[in-house]
N, C-alpha and C positions, 0 to 999 in steps of 0.2 A: 504494499500499500504506499503510495507516494503522498507526501505532504504538499500542500498547495500554497504558494506565495503570490504576491501581486507585483506587477509592473506599474510603476507610478510616474516615472520621469520621461520626458520626450526622448532623451538620449537612449533609454532602454528600448523604447518602441522602435527607434531608428536602427539600433543594433540588430534587432530581430528581423527587420525588414530585409536585410542582406542574406538571410538564410533561405531554407527551402519553404515552399508554399503548396497548398492544395486548395482548390476551389470546389465547394459543394453548392447545391442549390440554396441552402439557408445560411452559409457562412464561408468565409475564407480563413484558412488557418495558415499562419506563418510560424515557423519554428527555427530555432538556432541554439546550438549548444553554447553554454557560457564558457568564458575563458577560465583560467585558474583563479579561483576565489577561495576564501576561507572555507574549511570543511563544513561548517554549519550551513552555509548558504548553498553548497552544492547538493545537499540532501533534499532540496525543494525543487519542484517544478513550478515555475512562476508563470502566471497568466496575466495578460492585459486585454482589455475589451474596448472596442471603439465602434462607433457608428457615424458615418458622415452626414452632413446636412442634406445630401442628395436623397437620403432615405425618407426624410419627411420632417415634420416638426418635432419639438423637444419631447412631447409625450410619446410619439412613435419611436423615436431614438432611444429614450430611456426604457421603454418596454422591450425593445430589441436587445438592449444590453442586459437587462434583467433576465431575459430568457437564456442568453448565452452564458451568463454567470451560473445560473442554476444547472444548465447542461454540463458545464465544466465541473461543478461541484459533484455531480453524479458520476460522470465518466472519467474524470482525471485520475482518481485514486487507482484505478485498475489499468489505465491505458497511457498515462503520461510518464515520461522518463525523467528521473531525477537529474538535475544539472542542466535541464533545457529551459529555455524561455519560449513562451507561446504568446501570439497575439491573435485574437479572434475578432474578425471584422464582420459586422452584421451586413446582410444583403436584404433585398426586398422580401425574400422568402422567409426571413427570420420571424417576422411578425405573423405572417399568413400561414406558415406550415404547422402541422401538428407537432406538439412537443416531442413525441416519441420519434418522429422523423428527424428532428433537430439532433437528438441524442445519437441517433444512428449515423447521421452525417458527421458528427464530431468524432465518434469512434472510428469510422472509416478514415477520416482525415488524419487523426493521430497515428493510425497504422501506416498510412501511405507516406507521410513525411519521414518516417523512420526506415523505410525500405531503401535498399541500395538502388540508385538510379539505373534505368535500363539504358543499354547502348544500342 
C-alpha cells in the first residue's frame, strides 16, 4: 500500500510535465519519477490535480477536481508507485462520466505510464 502526498508548487507541476503521459476519456495522467530526495519523501506517491478554464466555470472545475481526488484516493494505494509524482488533468468527461469509469480510467492510466515504451 502506497502513502499519498500532494504536489503544491508550480515548479513541481512543471517537473512532472516532462515525464510520461497517458490520455483517457475522463483525464490526462502525467507521471515522473522524483530525483534523489530524503528517504521519507521517497516513500510517497505524490499527486497534483488541475482543471483548466476551458473546462467551464469554477463550480464545474472544482467538481472535476473533487472527482479526480476521490478517484486517486481509491486507486492510488494499490496502483501508484512510491517515489513518483503524478498530475491528473481534468477533461470534459471528468464531470459527465460515471465515477466507476473514472476509476477504471485512472487504473489503466497508472498501469500504462509505468510500462516500458514500445519500439
